[in-house]
BAVOZA-107926 format. One record per residue (C-alpha): x, y, z. Coordinates in steps of 0.1 Angstrom, whole numbers, plus 5000, padded with zeros to 4 digits. Layout:
BEGIN
{xx->X	yy->Y	zz->Z}
...
***
This chain:
BEGIN
{xx->4836	yy->2060	zz->4171}
{xx->4839	yy->2076	zz->4137}
{xx->4830	yy->2113	zz->4130}
{xx->4835	yy->2137	zz->4102}
{xx->4856	yy->2165	zz->4117}
{xx->4852	yy->2200	zz->4105}
{xx->4847	yy->2235	zz->4119}
{xx->4823	yy->2265	zz->4117}
{xx->4839	yy->2282	zz->4088}
{xx->4846	yy->2252	zz->4065}
{xx->4824	yy->2245	zz->4035}
{xx->4795	yy->2221	zz->4028}
{xx->4801	yy->2184	zz->4033}
{xx->4792	yy->2157	zz->4008}
{xx->4767	yy->2133	zz->4023}
{xx->4788	yy->2104	zz->4013}
{xx->4816	yy->2117	zz->4035}
{xx->4795	yy->2116	zz->4067}
{xx->4801	yy->2083	zz->4085}
{xx->4771	yy->2061	zz->4091}
{xx->4775	yy->2041	zz->4123}
{xx->4755	yy->2017	zz->4144}
{xx->4734	yy->2034	zz->4170}
{xx->4749	yy->2013	zz->4198}
{xx->4784	yy->2028	zz->4189}
{xx->4771	yy->2063	zz->4189}
{xx->4752	yy->2058	zz->4222}
{xx->4783	yy->2044	zz->4239}
{xx->4805	yy->2071	zz->4226}
{xx->4781	yy->2100	zz->4237}
{xx->4774	yy->2083	zz->4270}
{xx->4811	yy->2089	zz->4280}
{xx->4819	yy->2120	zz->4259}
{xx->4790	yy->2142	zz->4270}
{xx->4802	yy->2138	zz->4306}
{xx->4829	yy->2164	zz->4297}
{xx->4818	yy->2200	zz->4298}
{xx->4837	yy->2208	zz->4266}
{xx->4812	yy->2187	zz->4245}
{xx->4776	yy->2196	zz->4237}
{xx->4752	yy->2188	zz->4209}
{xx->4744	yy->2216	zz->4184}
{xx->4717	yy->2196	zz->4166}
{xx->4703	yy->2160	zz->4165}
{xx->4675	yy->2152	zz->4141}
{xx->4660	yy->2126	zz->4118}
{xx->4648	yy->2130	zz->4082}
{xx->4631	yy->2105	zz->4059}
{xx->4653	yy->2089	zz->4032}
{xx->4633	yy->2065	zz->4011}
{xx->4622	yy->2037	zz->4034}
{xx->4646	yy->2047	zz->4061}
{xx->4649	yy->2073	zz->4087}
{xx->4684	yy->2089	zz->4086}
{xx->4696	yy->2105	zz->4118}
{xx->4723	yy->2132	zz->4119}
{xx->4741	yy->2145	zz->4150}
{xx->4764	yy->2176	zz->4152}
{xx->4786	yy->2174	zz->4183}
{xx->4807	yy->2204	zz->4193}
{xx->4841	yy->2203	zz->4209}
{xx->4842	yy->2237	zz->4225}
{xx->4879	yy->2236	zz->4234}
{xx->4893	yy->2224	zz->4200}
{xx->4868	yy->2245	zz->4180}
{xx->4857	yy->2214	zz->4161}
{xx->4824	yy->2202	zz->4149}
{xx->4820	yy->2164	zz->4148}
{xx->4793	yy->2150	zz->4125}
{xx->4780	yy->2114	zz->4124}
{xx->4748	yy->2096	zz->4114}
{xx->4729	yy->2063	zz->4117}
{xx->4697	yy->2050	zz->4102}
{xx->4668	yy->2026	zz->4108}
{xx->4639	yy->2013	zz->4088}
{xx->4610	yy->2037	zz->4087}
{xx->4587	yy->2012	zz->4104}
{xx->4612	yy->1994	zz->4125}
{xx->4597	yy->1985	zz->4158}
{xx->4628	yy->1989	zz->4179}
{xx->4632	yy->2012	zz->4210}
{xx->4665	yy->2030	zz->4210}
{xx->4682	yy->2035	zz->4244}
{xx->4676	yy->2070	zz->4254}
{xx->4705	yy->2094	zz->4257}
{xx->4683	yy->2119	zz->4276}
{xx->4682	yy->2094	zz->4305}
{xx->4720	yy->2100	zz->4308}
{xx->4723	yy->2135	zz->4295}
{xx->4691	yy->2157	zz->4299}
{xx->4704	yy->2182	zz->4274}
{xx->4693	yy->2159	zz->4247}
{xx->4656	yy->2159	zz->4257}
{xx->4643	yy->2184	zz->4230}
{xx->4660	yy->2164	zz->4202}
{xx->4647	yy->2130	zz->4213}
{xx->4612	yy->2145	zz->4220}
{xx->4610	yy->2160	zz->4185}
{xx->4622	yy->2128	zz->4168}
{xx->4596	yy->2108	zz->4188}
{xx->4568	yy->2133	zz->4181}
{xx->4575	yy->2135	zz->4143}
{xx->4583	yy->2098	zz->4135}
{xx->4570	yy->2077	zz->4164}
{xx->4606	yy->2066	zz->4172}
{xx->4606	yy->2051	zz->4207}
{xx->4634	yy->2059	zz->4232}
{xx->4637	yy->2033	zz->4259}
{xx->4639	yy->2048	zz->4295}
{xx->4632	yy->2083	zz->4281}
{xx->4623	yy->2102	zz->4313}
{xx->4602	yy->2130	zz->4296}
{xx->4588	yy->2117	zz->4264}
{xx->4563	yy->2145	zz->4259}
{xx->4555	yy->2163	zz->4226}
{xx->4579	yy->2192	zz->4220}
{xx->4559	yy->2214	zz->4196}
{xx->4527	yy->2196	zz->4186}
{xx->4540	yy->2202	zz->4150}
{xx->4514	yy->2202	zz->4123}
{xx->4530	yy->2172	zz->4107}
{xx->4533	yy->2151	zz->4138}
{xx->4526	yy->2114	zz->4135}
{xx->4503	yy->2110	zz->4165}
{xx->4473	yy->2132	zz->4155}
{xx->4455	yy->2122	zz->4188}
{xx->4481	yy->2140	zz->4208}
{xx->4470	yy->2177	zz->4210}
{xx->4481	yy->2207	zz->4230}
{xx->4447	yy->2205	zz->4248}
{xx->4457	yy->2172	zz->4262}
{xx->4492	yy->2180	zz->4272}
{xx->4502	yy->2157	zz->4301}
{xx->4512	yy->2183	zz->4327}
{xx->4532	yy->2170	zz->4357}
{xx->4512	yy->2168	zz->4389}
{xx->4520	yy->2164	zz->4426}
{xx->4495	yy->2151	zz->4452}
{xx->4492	yy->2170	zz->4485}
{xx->4464	yy->2187	zz->4504}
{xx->4486	yy->2218	zz->4510}
{xx->4494	yy->2222	zz->4473}
{xx->4476	yy->2241	zz->4446}
{xx->4481	yy->2247	zz->4409}
{xx->4483	yy->2280	zz->4391}
{xx->4478	yy->2281	zz->4354}
{xx->4490	yy->2311	zz->4333}
{xx->4482	yy->2313	zz->4296}
{xx->4482	yy->2301	zz->4269}
{xx->4465	yy->2334	zz->4260}
{xx->4484	yy->2363	zz->4276}
{xx->4476	yy->2400	zz->4279}
{xx->4490	yy->2424	zz->4253}
{xx->4509	yy->2411	zz->4223}
{xx->4529	yy->2383	zz->4240}
{xx->4528	yy->2350	zz->4221}
{xx->4510	yy->2318	zz->4234}
{xx->4524	yy->2295	zz->4260}
{xx->4510	yy->2277	zz->4290}
{xx->4528	yy->2279	zz->4324}
{xx->4516	yy->2255	zz->4351}
{xx->4529	yy->2262	zz->4386}
{xx->4526	yy->2238	zz->4415}
{xx->4528	yy->2258	zz->4447}
{xx->4529	yy->2254	zz->4484}
{xx->4513	yy->2287	zz->4495}
{xx->4533	yy->2313	zz->4476}
{xx->4563	yy->2290	zz->4471}
{xx->4569	yy->2275	zz->4437}
{xx->4577	yy->2238	zz->4439}
{xx->4576	yy->2231	zz->4402}
{xx->4569	yy->2249	zz->4369}
{xx->4562	yy->2232	zz->4336}
{xx->4561	yy->2252	zz->4304}
{xx->4541	yy->2239	zz->4275}
{xx->4547	yy->2255	zz->4241}
{xx->4535	yy->2245	zz->4206}
{xx->4505	yy->2266	zz->4199}
{xx->4515	yy->2282	zz->4166}
{xx->4522	yy->2253	zz->4142}
{xx->4540	yy->2276	zz->4118}
{xx->4559	yy->2248	zz->4099}
{xx->4589	yy->2271	zz->4092}
{xx->4614	yy->2243	zz->4086}
{xx->4590	yy->2227	zz->4060}
{xx->4587	yy->2261	zz->4042}
{xx->4624	yy->2262	zz->4035}
{xx->4622	yy->2228	zz->4017}
{xx->4590	yy->2236	zz->3999}
{xx->4605	yy->2264	zz->3977}
{xx->4636	yy->2269	zz->3956}
{xx->4630	yy->2307	zz->3957}
{xx->4661	yy->2319	zz->3977}
{xx->4647	yy->2353	zz->3983}
{xx->4616	yy->2337	zz->3999}
{xx->4639	yy->2315	zz->4020}
{xx->4657	yy->2346	zz->4031}
{xx->4625	yy->2363	zz->4042}
{xx->4616	yy->2331	zz->4061}
{xx->4649	yy->2333	zz->4079}
{xx->4641	yy->2369	zz->4089}
{xx->4608	yy->2356	zz->4104}
{xx->4620	yy->2327	zz->4125}
{xx->4622	yy->2350	zz->4156}
{xx->4615	yy->2386	zz->4149}
{xx->4638	yy->2399	zz->4177}
{xx->4667	yy->2379	zz->4162}
{xx->4661	yy->2386	zz->4125}
{xx->4697	yy->2396	zz->4119}
{xx->4712	yy->2366	zz->4138}
{xx->4689	yy->2340	zz->4121}
{xx->4693	yy->2355	zz->4086}
{xx->4731	yy->2357	zz->4091}
{xx->4731	yy->2320	zz->4100}
{xx->4709	yy->2311	zz->4069}
{xx->4732	yy->2332	zz->4047}
{xx->4763	yy->2313	zz->4060}
{xx->4746	yy->2280	zz->4053}
{xx->4737	yy->2290	zz->4017}
{xx->4772	yy->2305	zz->4010}
{xx->4788	yy->2272	zz->4019}
{xx->4765	yy->2254	zz->3995}
{xx->4774	yy->2279	zz->3968}
{xx->4812	yy->2276	zz->3975}
{xx->4812	yy->2314	zz->3978}
{xx->4827	yy->2334	zz->4006}
{xx->4814	yy->2369	zz->4017}
{xx->4838	yy->2397	zz->4012}
{xx->4857	yy->2412	zz->4041}
{xx->4835	yy->2443	zz->4040}
{xx->4804	yy->2422	zz->4040}
{xx->4816	yy->2402	zz->4070}
{xx->4823	yy->2435	zz->4089}
{xx->4788	yy->2449	zz->4080}
{xx->4771	yy->2417	zz->4093}
{xx->4791	yy->2420	zz->4125}
{xx->4780	yy->2456	zz->4130}
{xx->4744	yy->2445	zz->4124}
{xx->4746	yy->2416	zz->4149}
{xx->4761	yy->2439	zz->4176}
{xx->4734	yy->2465	zz->4171}
{xx->4708	yy->2438	zz->4175}
{xx->4725	yy->2426	zz->4206}
{xx->4726	yy->2461	zz->4221}
{xx->4690	yy->2468	zz->4212}
{xx->4677	yy->2437	zz->4229}
{xx->4698	yy->2438	zz->4260}
{xx->4689	yy->2475	zz->4265}
{xx->4652	yy->2466	zz->4260}
{xx->4654	yy->2438	zz->4286}
{xx->4671	yy->2461	zz->4311}
{xx->4641	yy->2484	zz->4307}
{xx->4617	yy->2455	zz->4311}
{xx->4633	yy->2443	zz->4343}
{xx->4633	yy->2479	zz->4356}
{xx->4596	yy->2482	zz->4348}
{xx->4588	yy->2450	zz->4367}
{xx->4602	yy->2463	zz->4400}
{xx->4589	yy->2499	zz->4396}
{xx->4623	yy->2514	zz->4387}
{xx->4608	yy->2540	zz->4364}
{xx->4640	yy->2559	zz->4357}
{xx->4657	yy->2528	zz->4343}
{xx->4626	yy->2519	zz->4324}
{xx->4621	yy->2551	zz->4305}
{xx->4659	yy->2556	zz->4300}
{xx->4662	yy->2522	zz->4284}
{xx->4631	yy->2526	zz->4263}
{xx->4646	yy->2558	zz->4248}
{xx->4680	yy->2542	zz->4243}
{xx->4665	yy->2510	zz->4227}
{xx->4645	yy->2533	zz->4203}
{xx->4677	yy->2551	zz->4194}
{xx->4695	yy->2518	zz->4187}
{xx->4668	yy->2503	zz->4165}
{xx->4664	yy->2537	zz->4147}
{xx->4701	yy->2535	zz->4139}
{xx->4695	yy->2502	zz->4122}
{xx->4665	yy->2517	zz->4104}
{xx->4685	yy->2546	zz->4092}
{xx->4710	yy->2521	zz->4078}
{xx->4687	yy->2497	zz->4060}
{xx->4651	yy->2510	zz->4063}
{xx->4639	yy->2485	zz->4090}
{xx->4643	yy->2488	zz->4127}
{xx->4649	yy->2451	zz->4131}
{xx->4673	yy->2448	zz->4103}
{xx->4650	yy->2430	zz->4078}
{xx->4663	yy->2435	zz->4043}
{xx->4699	yy->2439	zz->4054}
{xx->4713	yy->2404	zz->4054}
{xx->4714	yy->2386	zz->4021}
{xx->4734	yy->2356	zz->4008}
{xx->4768	yy->2365	zz->3993}
{xx->4760	yy->2403	zz->3989}
{xx->4740	yy->2432	zz->4001}
{xx->4715	yy->2458	zz->3988}
{xx->4723	yy->2481	zz->4018}
{xx->4761	yy->2487	zz->4019}
{xx->4776	yy->2509	zz->4045}
{xx->4786	yy->2543	zz->4032}
{xx->4809	yy->2568	zz->4048}
{xx->4779	yy->2589	zz->4061}
{xx->4762	yy->2558	zz->4076}
{xx->4794	yy->2547	zz->4093}
{xx->4797	yy->2582	zz->4108}
{xx->4760	yy->2581	zz->4119}
{xx->4764	yy->2547	zz->4135}
{xx->4796	yy->2556	zz->4154}
{xx->4781	yy->2588	zz->4168}
{xx->4748	yy->2571	zz->4179}
{xx->4765	yy->2541	zz->4194}
{xx->4789	yy->2563	zz->4214}
{xx->4760	yy->2583	zz->4228}
{xx->4739	yy->2552	zz->4235}
{xx->4769	yy->2535	zz->4253}
{xx->4776	yy->2566	zz->4274}
{xx->4740	yy->2570	zz->4285}
{xx->4734	yy->2533	zz->4291}
{xx->4765	yy->2531	zz->4313}
{xx->4749	yy->2557	zz->4336}
{xx->4719	yy->2534	zz->4339}
{xx->4741	yy->2504	zz->4346}
{xx->4760	yy->2523	zz->4374}
{xx->4727	yy->2535	zz->4389}
{xx->4714	yy->2499	zz->4390}
{xx->4746	yy->2486	zz->4406}
{xx->4745	yy->2513	zz->4433}
{xx->4708	yy->2510	zz->4443}
{xx->4703	yy->2488	zz->4474}
{xx->4666	yy->2484	zz->4466}
{xx->4673	yy->2470	zz->4432}
{xx->4701	yy->2448	zz->4444}
{xx->4678	yy->2434	zz->4472}
{xx->4652	yy->2425	zz->4446}
{xx->4675	yy->2409	zz->4420}
{xx->4703	yy->2393	zz->4439}
{xx->4699	yy->2357	zz->4449}
{xx->4666	yy->2355	zz->4430}
{xx->4661	yy->2329	zz->4403}
{xx->4694	yy->2311	zz->4407}
{xx->4704	yy->2284	zz->4382}
{xx->4737	yy->2268	zz->4392}
{xx->4765	yy->2262	zz->4366}
{xx->4762	yy->2224	zz->4368}
{xx->4725	yy->2226	zz->4361}
{xx->4731	yy->2248	zz->4331}
{xx->4756	yy->2223	zz->4317}
{xx->4732	yy->2195	zz->4325}
{xx->4702	yy->2209	zz->4306}
{xx->4723	yy->2222	zz->4277}
{xx->4719	yy->2259	zz->4285}
{xx->4735	yy->2283	zz->4261}
{xx->4742	yy->2320	zz->4255}
{xx->4742	yy->2349	zz->4280}
{xx->4719	yy->2330	zz->4304}
{xx->4744	yy->2301	zz->4306}
{xx->4774	yy->2325	zz->4309}
{xx->4756	yy->2342	zz->4338}
{xx->4758	yy->2309	zz->4356}
{xx->4795	yy->2304	zz->4349}
{xx->4789	yy->2280	zz->4319}
{xx->4813	yy->2289	zz->4291}
{xx->4790	yy->2286	zz->4261}
{xx->4798	yy->2313	zz->4235}
{xx->4800	yy->2304	zz->4198}
{xx->4821	yy->2336	zz->4192}
{xx->4849	yy->2321	zz->4213}
{xx->4844	yy->2283	zz->4209}
{xx->4835	yy->2281	zz->4172}
{xx->4844	yy->2315	zz->4157}
{xx->4825	yy->2328	zz->4127}
{xx->4824	yy->2360	zz->4107}
{xx->4844	yy->2388	zz->4122}
{xx->4855	yy->2366	zz->4151}
{xx->4873	yy->2342	zz->4126}
{xx->4886	yy->2370	zz->4104}
{xx->4924	yy->2373	zz->4106}
{xx->4936	yy->2408	zz->4113}
{xx->4901	yy->2421	zz->4122}
{xx->4914	yy->2435	zz->4155}
{xx->4885	yy->2417	zz->4173}
{xx->4896	yy->2392	zz->4198}
{xx->4865	yy->2381	zz->4217}
{xx->4866	yy->2376	zz->4254}
{xx->4835	yy->2360	zz->4268}
{xx->4819	yy->2378	zz->4297}
{xx->4812	yy->2353	zz->4325}
{xx->4793	yy->2357	zz->4358}
{xx->4791	yy->2330	zz->4384}
{xx->4761	yy->2339	zz->4406}
{xx->4734	yy->2326	zz->4382}
{xx->4707	yy->2349	zz->4395}
{xx->4686	yy->2376	zz->4380}
{xx->4712	yy->2402	zz->4388}
{xx->4739	yy->2382	zz->4371}
{xx->4718	yy->2379	zz->4339}
{xx->4711	yy->2416	zz->4340}
{xx->4748	yy->2425	zz->4344}
{xx->4756	yy->2401	zz->4316}
{xx->4734	yy->2422	zz->4294}
{xx->4748	yy->2455	zz->4307}
{xx->4784	yy->2445	zz->4301}
{xx->4777	yy->2430	zz->4267}
{xx->4760	yy->2462	zz->4256}
{xx->4793	yy->2481	zz->4263}
{xx->4813	yy->2453	zz->4247}
{xx->4792	yy->2455	zz->4216}
{xx->4797	yy->2492	zz->4214}
{xx->4834	yy->2488	zz->4215}
{xx->4833	yy->2461	zz->4188}
{xx->4813	yy->2484	zz->4165}
{xx->4837	yy->2513	zz->4171}
{xx->4867	yy->2490	zz->4163}
{xx->4851	yy->2477	zz->4131}
{xx->4839	yy->2509	zz->4117}
{xx->4870	yy->2530	zz->4125}
{xx->4890	yy->2506	zz->4102}
{xx->4862	yy->2502	zz->4076}
{xx->4866	yy->2515	zz->4041}
{xx->4833	yy->2518	zz->4022}
{xx->4834	yy->2508	zz->3985}
{xx->4810	yy->2512	zz->3956}
{xx->4823	yy->2479	zz->3942}
{xx->4802	yy->2457	zz->3965}
{xx->4787	yy->2423	zz->3957}
{xx->4749	yy->2419	zz->3952}
{xx->4729	yy->2391	zz->3967}
{xx->4729	yy->2358	zz->3948}
{xx->4695	yy->2342	zz->3944}
{xx->4701	yy->2321	zz->3914}
{xx->4733	yy->2301	zz->3915}
{xx->4726	yy->2264	zz->3920}
{xx->4734	yy->2248	zz->3954}
{xx->4758	yy->2219	zz->3957}
{xx->4737	yy->2187	zz->3955}
{xx->4737	yy->2159	zz->3981}
{xx->4755	yy->2179	zz->4007}
{xx->4751	yy->2189	zz->4043}
{xx->4758	yy->2225	zz->4053}
{xx->4755	yy->2240	zz->4088}
{xx->4763	yy->2273	zz->4104}
{xx->4766	yy->2284	zz->4141}
{xx->4760	yy->2320	zz->4152}
{xx->4760	yy->2336	zz->4186}
{xx->4728	yy->2356	zz->4186}
{xx->4720	yy->2379	zz->4215}
{xx->4702	yy->2351	zz->4233}
{xx->4729	yy->2325	zz->4225}
{xx->4737	yy->2297	zz->4202}
{xx->4718	yy->2295	zz->4169}
{xx->4723	yy->2265	zz->4146}
{xx->4709	yy->2260	zz->4111}
{xx->4715	yy->2228	zz->4090}
{xx->4705	yy->2222	zz->4054}
{xx->4706	yy->2190	zz->4034}
{xx->4703	yy->2191	zz->3996}
{xx->4690	yy->2165	zz->3973}
{xx->4703	yy->2153	zz->3939}
{xx->4690	yy->2184	zz->3922}
{xx->4706	yy->2208	zz->3947}
{xx->4673	yy->2217	zz->3963}
{xx->4670	yy->2220	zz->4000}
{xx->4653	yy->2187	zz->4011}
{xx->4657	yy->2192	zz->4049}
{xx->4662	yy->2224	zz->4068}
{xx->4666	yy->2223	zz->4106}
{xx->4668	yy->2252	zz->4130}
{xx->4678	yy->2255	zz->4166}
{xx->4671	yy->2287	zz->4185}
{xx->4688	yy->2291	zz->4219}
{xx->4653	yy->2292	zz->4236}
{xx->4650	yy->2255	zz->4228}
{xx->4673	yy->2247	zz->4257}
{xx->4668	yy->2277	zz->4279}
{xx->4631	yy->2274	zz->4286}
{xx->4640	yy->2246	zz->4310}
{xx->4665	yy->2269	zz->4327}
{xx->4636	yy->2293	zz->4335}
{xx->4616	yy->2265	zz->4350}
{xx->4645	yy->2256	zz->4372}
{xx->4651	yy->2293	zz->4381}
{xx->4617	yy->2297	zz->4398}
{xx->4619	yy->2266	zz->4420}
{xx->4619	yy->2276	zz->4456}
{xx->4610	yy->2312	zz->4447}
{xx->4578	yy->2331	zz->4455}
{xx->4554	yy->2330	zz->4425}
{xx->4555	yy->2368	zz->4425}
{xx->4592	yy->2364	zz->4415}
{xx->4582	yy->2347	zz->4382}
{xx->4579	yy->2379	zz->4361}
{xx->4614	yy->2391	zz->4369}
{xx->4628	yy->2356	zz->4364}
{xx->4610	yy->2353	zz->4331}
{xx->4623	yy->2387	zz->4318}
{xx->4658	yy->2380	zz->4330}
{xx->4658	yy->2352	zz->4303}
{xx->4634	yy->2368	zz->4278}
{xx->4630	yy->2336	zz->4258}
{xx->4613	yy->2332	zz->4224}
{xx->4580	yy->2314	zz->4219}
{xx->4583	yy->2315	zz->4181}
{xx->4620	yy->2305	zz->4183}
{xx->4607	yy->2273	zz->4199}
{xx->4575	yy->2268	zz->4180}
{xx->4589	yy->2263	zz->4146}
***
């Protein structure tokens, strides 16, 4: 089997350098290779190319820090069913489902060939979200509970169909795809790089920094330009502030759901302090306007560094008190421990990523396996050690958050104490032409987990295809597994222990 071998910090790849193989060869290789835990697929998609469909796959080797890229093609209207890889490795189900939905490609023996997003440009217009084929189980003692798609408050749309025996959940199916935003198409419909940057900020609002950082890395590779050391450090601080803010917010949300008011109000205050720190830096609480290709309009000054260091130290100190209170409360432990368990082998099987996977003992962390930014910068003083829990329950996911908040605070301190502000900083680049007929990708460890962006340029250097993978794409299935065997009243805390993104899925 032939792959183009690269890594997460290398430049864009000429399309002519990416091997094109027979599908049978790719299938047979992945059939064996994906049995090893060190391999997983970062992205797998199809894109029209004349009268053909061209398929690209990005396979990650987590031990060797390598990214392995290959491709195959078929005639656009070729009436051939491809053997399904999902039948062997369930982690590939979202990729095959999307390809089938968009292009009517058939996958033989595909166990779950349901629409993934009901995308606005799907081929089968008769397939709608209103006719989603929910799984059913027959039985006089069973009943179904439907939640959504419209939820109270400001939560986004999604349908949750529970099959219960009394209060006990036997099965949960989650149907998403109500928004039809067409985000990926928007990237390829404009050459305005500022507009593309704003789109990246809007992929998932609570991960604006992580997604825009990923987009900036993709573009910089296509420009053959590398960010300065100061810019790399600034992006790292922004990412860790985002991680702290969201993990603190989720700690408060979990506290609220079990009536632990002290934890709730303390975390609400600390989360506000964290996002206000980001706002004081760049003018936006969620970091919009901060990350730009090649340069920045919001450089760190000595005063801002001092402000961030003081705020982060105070947030870390106060949050650690909340963490210790949670760990020492028998009532909280009784509610969270052994609830919503997802075993390590199941996390690997479904392709789980990020902090949720690490809470189950699955070592999925792009900062360690495919370093980027500050984690790949020689002499940065940051040697990332992934935090791993093995219990796989709500408490483990909460403690993952708690420990990562403290770890992020230490990273910010280490970066800023050695940071030297400069007035000679680079400005964003919105005009330099991108390298034509190339593929560029970037992997970032956002606070939820692995983010992957892939861009393919045409002969003129315009983005012809842009593909996005948010960590929620895999982890929604982990939530469905977590509630099996639990009481339906446990769903809210299981749900908040993952805190997955609807818009990150509904691209």
